[in-house]
BAFI-3210 file (N, C-alpha, C; in Angstrom, 3 decimals, decimal comma, padded with zeros to 6 digits):
// residues 160
n [1|2|3|4|5|6|7|8|9|10|11|12|13|14|15|16|17|18|19|20|21|22|23|24|25|26|27|28|29|30|31|32|33|34|35|36|37|38|39|40|41|42|43|44|45|46|47|48|49|50|51|52|53|54|55|56|57|58|59|60|61|62|63|64|65|66|67|68|69|70|71|72|73|74|75|76|77|78|79|80|81|82|83|84|85|86|87|88|89|90|91|92|93|94|95|96|97|98|99|100|101|102|103|104|105|106|107|108|109|110|111|112|113|114|115|116|117|118|119|120|121|122|123|124|125|126|127|128|129|130|131|132|133|134|135|136|137|138|139|140|141|142|143|144|145|146|147|148|149|150|151|152|153|154|155|156|157|158|159|160]
n.u [000,768|000,368|001,009|-001,278|-003,145|-003,570|-003,368|-000,321|001,100|002,905|004,010|004,406|006,161|008,333|009,034|009,748|011,808|013,425|013,896|015,234|017,534|018,542|019,207|021,380|023,166|023,070|021,171|021,450|022,205|019,979|017,445|014,343|012,732|009,603|006,397|004,246|001,972|001,922|000,854|-000,182|000,798|003,063|004,705|004,456|005,512|008,060|009,290|008,691|010,812|012,845|013,719|014,285|012,156|011,479|009,156|008,638|007,619|004,796|005,916|008,025|010,472|010,723|011,201|013,498|015,240|015,104|016,230|018,754|019,799|019,382|020,886|020,063|019,320|016,988|013,847|010,297|006,948|003,521|002,198|003,723|006,042|009,205|012,527|015,822|018,555|021,185|021,396|019,982|018,499|015,670|012,608|011,997|010,104|010,973|013,604|012,479|010,975|012,732|014,528|012,487|011,779|014,246|014,454|012,242|013,568|016,019|014,667|013,426|010,525|007,238|005,779|003,266|003,673|005,933|004,642|003,173|004,897|003,995|001,077|-001,570|-003,211|-006,491|-007,542|-008,463|-008,624|-009,744|-010,752|-011,213|-012,987|-012,131|-013,012|-010,989|-007,388|-005,841|-002,831|-001,810|-001,260|-002,608|-005,182|-007,688|-007,538|-009,586|-012,280|-013,629|-013,256|-012,693|-015,091|-015,248|-015,519|-017,427|-015,537|-015,522|-016,760|-014,695|-012,431|-012,741|-011,722|-009,197|-005,814|-004,417]
n.v [-001,177|002,259|005,496|006,712|004,600|003,138|000,219|-001,332|-003,099|-006,287|-006,004|-003,193|-002,625|-003,900|-002,367|000,000|-000,424|-001,486|000,702|002,429|000,631|000,754|003,326|003,219|001,833|-000,833|-002,798|-005,544|-006,490|-005,053|-005,884|-007,292|-009,581|-011,385|-012,873|-014,910|-014,117|-011,589|-008,020|-006,469|-003,815|-003,797|-004,775|-002,838|-000,568|-001,340|-001,302|001,225|002,378|001,271|-001,161|-004,822|-007,439|-010,265|-012,957|-015,473|-018,797|-019,451|-018,641|-018,748|-020,231|-020,638|-018,096|-017,357|-019,403|-018,250|-015,721|-016,433|-018,021|-015,893|-013,846|-012,058|-009,702|-008,754|-009,810|-011,019|-011,648|-010,823|-011,005|-009,974|-011,156|-010,719|-010,855|-010,198|-010,579|-010,075|-009,923|-011,954|-015,297|-015,870|-014,472|-011,930|-010,395|-008,367|-007,340|-006,421|-004,453|-002,755|-002,079|-000,734|001,488|002,450|003,314|005,115|007,197|007,912|008,727|010,945|011,010|010,268|006,985|006,752|008,407|007,244|004,927|005,542|005,276|003,034|002,210|000,338|-002,137|-003,073|-006,408|-009,886|-012,806|-015,976|-019,172|-022,285|-025,057|-028,504|-031,826|-033,702|-033,377|-033,737|-034,225|-031,560|-032,031|-034,105|-033,610|-032,976|-030,565|-027,720|-027,225|-024,904|-021,285|-019,879|-018,040|-014,740|-012,492|-009,358|-006,577|-004,949|-001,773|-000,745|-001,422|-000,835|000,578|000,747|000,529|-001,510]
n.w [000,031|-000,663|000,732|000,374|000,594|-001,442|-003,222|-004,409|-006,997|-007,347|-009,855|-010,281|-008,298|-009,468|-011,656|-010,498|-008,782|-010,871|-012,508|-010,490|-010,234|-012,852|-013,077|-011,128|-012,532|-012,361|-013,169|-014,625|-017,910|-018,659|-017,994|-016,796|-015,257|-015,342|-015,125|-016,977|-016,225|-015,578|-015,336|-018,487|-018,493|-017,271|-019,387|-021,295|-019,853|-019,703|-022,231|-022,631|-021,014|-021,872|-021,114|-021,251|-021,330|-019,797|-019,841|-017,528|-016,695|-014,302|-011,035|-008,306|-008,628|-011,280|-012,151|-010,988|-012,480|-014,927|-014,663|-013,883|-015,966|-018,039|-017,241|-015,488|-012,688|-011,569|-010,558|-010,701|-009,506|-010,129|-007,832|-005,923|-005,047|-005,196|-006,471|-005,807|-006,994|-006,668|-003,958|-002,708|-003,441|-003,428|-003,145|-000,756|001,555|003,257|002,313|-000,187|000,558|001,780|-000,459|-002,123|-000,563|-000,436|-003,292|-003,112|-001,558|-003,035|-005,390|-004,351|-003,885|-003,129|-002,806|-004,285|-006,244|-007,711|-008,357|-010,579|-012,706|-014,016|-015,900|-014,511|-016,303|-016,885|-016,188|-015,964|-014,322|-014,959|-013,353|-014,878|-014,107|-014,884|-016,126|-016,767|-017,573|-019,988|-022,099|-023,913|-026,697|-027,333|-027,649|-030,024|-032,812|-032,824|-035,209|-035,586|-035,332|-032,088|-030,405|-029,826|-027,209|-026,829|-026,339|-022,947|-021,700|-020,484|-021,795|-024,485|-027,133|-026,277|-026,901|-027,152]
ca.u [000,030|001,061|000,769|-002,746|-003,880|-003,967|-002,590|000,757|001,125|004,307|004,671|004,746|007,478|009,508|009,253|010,097|013,057|014,112|014,241|016,407|018,634|019,067|019,969|022,579|024,145|023,203|020,219|022,486|021,537|018,937|016,532|013,281|012,025|008,268|005,709|003,238|000,774|002,195|000,029|000,413|001,149|004,438|005,343|004,541|006,368|009,497|009,430|008,676|011,917|014,122|013,951|013,959|011,168|011,101|007,914|008,852|006,441|004,487|006,474|009,406|011,708|010,928|011,732|014,864|016,023|015,357|016,997|020,033|020,084|019,589|021,899|019,224|019,368|015,750|012,683|009,419|005,843|002,499|001,881|004,590|007,386|010,423|013,721|017,053|019,563|022,462|021,101|019,181|017,832|014,405|011,658|012,106|009,343|011,770|014,595|012,042|010,497|013,925|014,604|011,305|012,265|015,753|013,902|011,647|014,493|016,700|013,750|012,651|009,015|006,336|005,237|002,082|004,031|006,507|003,616|002,685|005,660|003,383|-000,503|-002,129|-004,253|-007,415|-007,349|-009,483|-008,017|-010,542|-010,097|-012,107|-012,895|-012,360|-012,938|-009,584|-006,415|-005,098|-001,691|-002,332|-000,761|-003,455|-006,373|-007,723|-007,787|-011,102|-012,466|-014,146|-012,656|-013,411|-016,075|-014,536|-016,559|-017,353|-014,962|-016,283|-016,727|-013,370|-011,268|-013,265|-010,968|-007,712|-004,824|-003,899]
ca.v [000,043|003,456|006,375|007,106|003,616|002,373|-000,914|-001,415|-004,482|-006,517|-005,431|-001,874|-002,655|-004,406|-001,251|001,147|-001,019|-001,572|002,158|002,549|-000,220|000,876|004,626|003,215|000,799|-002,260|-003,739|-006,389|-006,916|-004,092|-007,186|-007,543|-010,977|-011,296|-014,160|-015,008|-013,666|-010,329|-007,115|-005,946|-002,504|-004,042|-004,820|-001,429|000,374|-001,860|-000,903|002,790|002,838|000,592|-002,477|-006,106|-008,044|-011,871|-013,771|-017,012|-019,651|-018,703|-019,558|-018,071|-021,207|-020,574|-016,722|-017,459|-020,092|-017,565|-014,884|-016,967|-018,383|-014,694|-012,946|-010,804|-009,628|-008,478|-010,526|-011,347|-012,049|-009,817|-011,034|-009,251|-012,123|-010,090|-011,417|-009,132|-011,600|-009,475|-009,901|-013,171|-016,154|-015,970|-013,365|-011,459|-008,970|-007,168|-006,981|-005,742|-003,369|-001,916|-001,668|000,398|002,691|003,175|004,133|006,424|008,240|008,252|009,637|012,015|010,928|009,040|005,835|007,022|008,945|006,386|003,903|006,001|004,663|002,046|001,962|-000,995|-002,506|-004,035|-007,735|-010,853|-014,341|-016,850|-020,581|-023,030|-026,501|-029,423|-033,225|-034,209|-032,556|-034,501|-033,669|-030,726|-032,444|-035,246|-032,884|-032,637|-029,079|-027,171|-026,815|-023,711|-020,354|-019,424|-016,745|-013,374|-011,532|-008,071|-005,946|-003,811|-000,048|-000,283|-001,867|-000,570|001,812|000,643|000,665|-003,024]
ca.w [000,070|-000,667|001,741|000,359|000,950|-002,649|-003,189|-005,405|-007,456|-007,615|-011,227|-010,032|-007,709|-010,242|-012,733|-009,704|-008,482|-012,117|-013,005|-009,533|-010,409|-014,123|-012,909|-010,792|-013,535|-011,719|-013,779|-015,547|-019,102|-018,724|-017,955|-015,776|-015,415|-014,758|-015,410|-018,077|-015,417|-015,269|-016,052|-019,637|-018,267|-016,961|-020,484|-021,746|-019,100|-019,825|-023,468|-022,293|-020,295|-022,581|-020,546|-021,739|-020,328|-020,019|-019,048|-017,127|-016,166|-012,826|-009,798|-008,018|-009,022|-012,809|-012,395|-010,776|-013,187|-016,117|-014,291|-013,836|-017,279|-018,997|-016,641|-014,927|-011,086|-010,755|-011,309|-009,838|-009,823|-009,884|-006,529|-004,988|-004,915|-005,895|-006,276|-005,955|-006,963|-006,114|-002,397|-002,180|-004,554|-003,181|-002,660|000,639|001,914|004,200|001,424|-001,168|001,125|001,676|-001,988|-002,478|000,543|-001,127|-004,698|-002,815|-001,206|-004,232|-006,150|-003,596|-004,275|-002,245|-003,472|-005,085|-007,584|-008,444|-008,851|-011,831|-013,762|-014,779|-015,871|-014,403|-017,244|-016,547|-016,463|-015,208|-014,289|-014,726|-013,370|-015,288|-013,462|-015,893|-015,487|-016,876|-018,091|-021,011|-022,557|-024,870|-027,908|-027,737|-028,146|-031,589|-033,070|-033,060|-036,591|-035,830|-034,424|-030,748|-030,619|-029,125|-026,519|-027,115|-025,265|-022,123|-021,816|-019,743|-022,632|-025,703|-027,727|-025,859|-028,097|-027,107]
c.u [000,934|000,707|-000,550|-003,724|-004,005|-002,882|-001,694|000,827|002,715|004,781|004,990|005,914|008,654|009,921|009,899|011,641|014,035|014,751|015,336|017,779|019,411|019,819|021,199|023,690|024,086|021,969|021,111|021,408|020,228|017,327|015,666|012,631|010,713|007,803|004,755|001,977|000,706|001,140|000,609|000,984|002,637|005,357|005,531|005,507|007,892|009,877|009,597|010,272|013,077|014,507|013,524|013,073|010,959|010,007|008,347|007,358|005,980|005,280|007,806|010,678|011,890|011,558|013,327|015,616|016,048|016,243|018,495|020,591|020,176|020,471|021,206|019,430|018,059|014,531|011,458|008,072|004,741|002,134|002,653|005,854|008,166|011,773|015,052|018,272|020,887|022,325|020,879|018,573|016,513|013,783|011,798|011,284|010,196|012,748|013,651|011,500|011,812|014,407|013,507|011,554|013,449|015,431|013,322|012,559|015,460|015,935|013,315|011,320|008,534|006,011|004,264|002,582|004,936|005,851|003,306|003,745|005,149|001,904|-000,619|-003,143|-005,286|-007,194|-008,236|-008,834|-009,453|-010,497|-011,488|-011,822|-013,190|-012,391|-011,607|-008,602|-005,518|-003,954|-002,292|-002,143|-001,741|-004,829|-006,681|-008,054|-009,123|-011,022|-013,062|-013,373|-013,323|-014,158|-015,550|-015,936|-016,359|-016,666|-015,897|-016,062|-015,249|-012,274|-011,548|-012,425|-009,366|-006,982|-004,019|-004,904]
c.v [001,350|004,348|006,997|005,843|002,725|001,201|-000,951|-002,833|-004,897|-006,191|-004,047|-001,692|-003,096|-003,280|-000,180|000,705|-001,349|-000,134|002,596|001,734|000,160|002,427|004,430|002,257|-000,467|-003,107|-004,322|-006,748|-005,950|-004,843|-007,064|-008,772|-011,020|-012,722|-013,821|-014,467|-012,102|-009,485|-006,679|-004,642|-002,673|-003,996|-003,403|-000,647|-000,183|-001,305|000,634|003,265|002,012|-000,682|-003,875|-006,690|-009,556|-012,296|-015,292|-017,512|-019,016|-019,632|-018,959|-019,035|-020,878|-018,970|-016,858|-018,262|-019,132|-016,387|-015,213|-017,342|-017,147|-013,503|-011,680|-010,925|-009,127|-009,315|-010,957|-011,550|-010,962|-009,783|-010,343|-009,943|-011,452|-010,554|-010,320|-010,232|-011,119|-009,466|-011,327|-014,043|-016,428|-014,618|-013,237|-010,319|-007,985|-006,510|-006,164|-004,484|-002,330|-001,378|-000,534|001,435|003,348|003,846|005,200|007,400|008,641|009,010|011,011|012,112|010,022|008,036|006,159|007,698|008,170|005,183|004,290|005,693|003,592|002,199|000,359|-001,275|-003,392|-005,372|-008,702|-012,304|-015,030|-018,347|-021,372|-024,640|-027,488|-030,918|-033,981|-033,112|-033,238|-033,719|-032,808|-031,368|-033,676|-034,595|-032,346|-031,128|-028,620|-026,919|-025,664|-022,737|-020,278|-017,911|-015,821|-012,936|-010,186|-007,262|-004,866|-002,718|000,210|-000,391|-001,441|000,725|001,891|000,369|-000,752|-003,925]
c.w [-000,101|000,537|001,480|000,464|-000,371|-002,784|-004,379|-005,721|-007,314|-008,897|-011,306|-009,271|-008,468|-011,110|-011,816|-009,218|-009,740|-012,582|-011,773|-010,000|-011,644|-013,802|-012,242|-011,614|-012,962|-012,242|-015,056|-016,952|-019,439|-018,705|-016,668|-016,093|-014,655|-014,983|-016,366|-017,203|-015,110|-015,969|-017,350|-019,583|-017,927|-018,422|-021,326|-021,051|-019,461|-021,210|-023,320|-021,790|-021,059|-022,028|-021,244|-020,876|-020,802|-019,300|-018,864|-016,694|-014,715|-012,058|-009,720|-008,584|-010,397|-012,901|-012,225|-011,483|-014,559|-015,715|-014,269|-015,329|-018,200|-018,377|-015,936|-013,121|-010,496|-011,488|-010,122|-010,220|-009,449|-008,647|-005,619|-004,718|-005,511|-005,495|-006,783|-006,025|-006,706|-004,387|-001,832|-003,565|-004,387|-002,897|-001,065|000,927|002,328|002,991|000,193|-000,704|001,220|000,571|-002,368|-001,845|-000,276|-002,441|-004,401|-002,409|-002,206|-005,102|-005,575|-003,701|-003,520|-003,139|-004,446|-006,263|-008,332|-008,799|-010,320|-012,975|-014,649|-014,638|-015,560|-015,359|-016,752|-017,024|-015,414|-015,422|-013,829|-014,579|-013,946|-014,642|-014,949|-015,373|-015,692|-017,536|-018,975|-021,384|-023,869|-026,414|-028,271|-028,065|-029,563|-031,722|-033,386|-034,519|-036,670|-034,903|-033,249|-031,021|-029,491|-028,308|-026,888|-026,050|-024,179|-022,281|-021,330|-020,769|-023,932|-026,164|-027,138|-026,989|-028,043|-027,527]
res [m|d|e|t|g|t|e|i|t|g|d|q|i|l|i|i|c|g|r|m|l|a|e|e|g|r|l|k|n|n|l|i|v|s|t|i|m|s|n|m|g|l|r|v|a|c|k|k|y|g|f|e|n|h|a|a|k|v|g|d|r|y|v|l|e|d|m|q|r|l|g|g|v|l|g|g|e|e|s|g|h|v|i|f|l|d|h|h|t|t|g|d|g|i|l|t|a|m|q|l|l|a|a|m|l|k|a|g|k|p|l|s|e|l|a|k|l|m|d|v|f|p|q|k|l|i|n|v|d|v|k|s|k|p|d|i|q|t|v|p|r|s|s|r|p|l|r|r|s|r|p|s|s|a|t|r|g|a|s|w]
***
């Protein structure tokens, strides 16, 4: 939460800390590793600030594996699990809080202002119950295209 009581997402924390590390010359390979569940706003913000963004499978272990494989030092999940590889190989809430405070102090701005580095796009996660989960390669391809639902008024006219 920022000082106004607004929730800050893990993706916003990644972009805030990524900017700080980049300004200090410590964002190796100019890379932020997130997951496939990250908000599209993170990808847009990374592009805006010139960062590479790699989407790993969901889970800290996959984020860490891809950070190590690609030579990154910052990665995490939208849920707020953030890994600062120069300090630790796992997400740590206290370390993340300290890094976020450092970014605020260095920028001389409150968290509510730094959070504006990224627009959080509307998104919805829907879990679907299924009777079985066969290997996707064994499922016959559908002969008709999926019907797309009409965009809501919140997304109509969006450039994405």
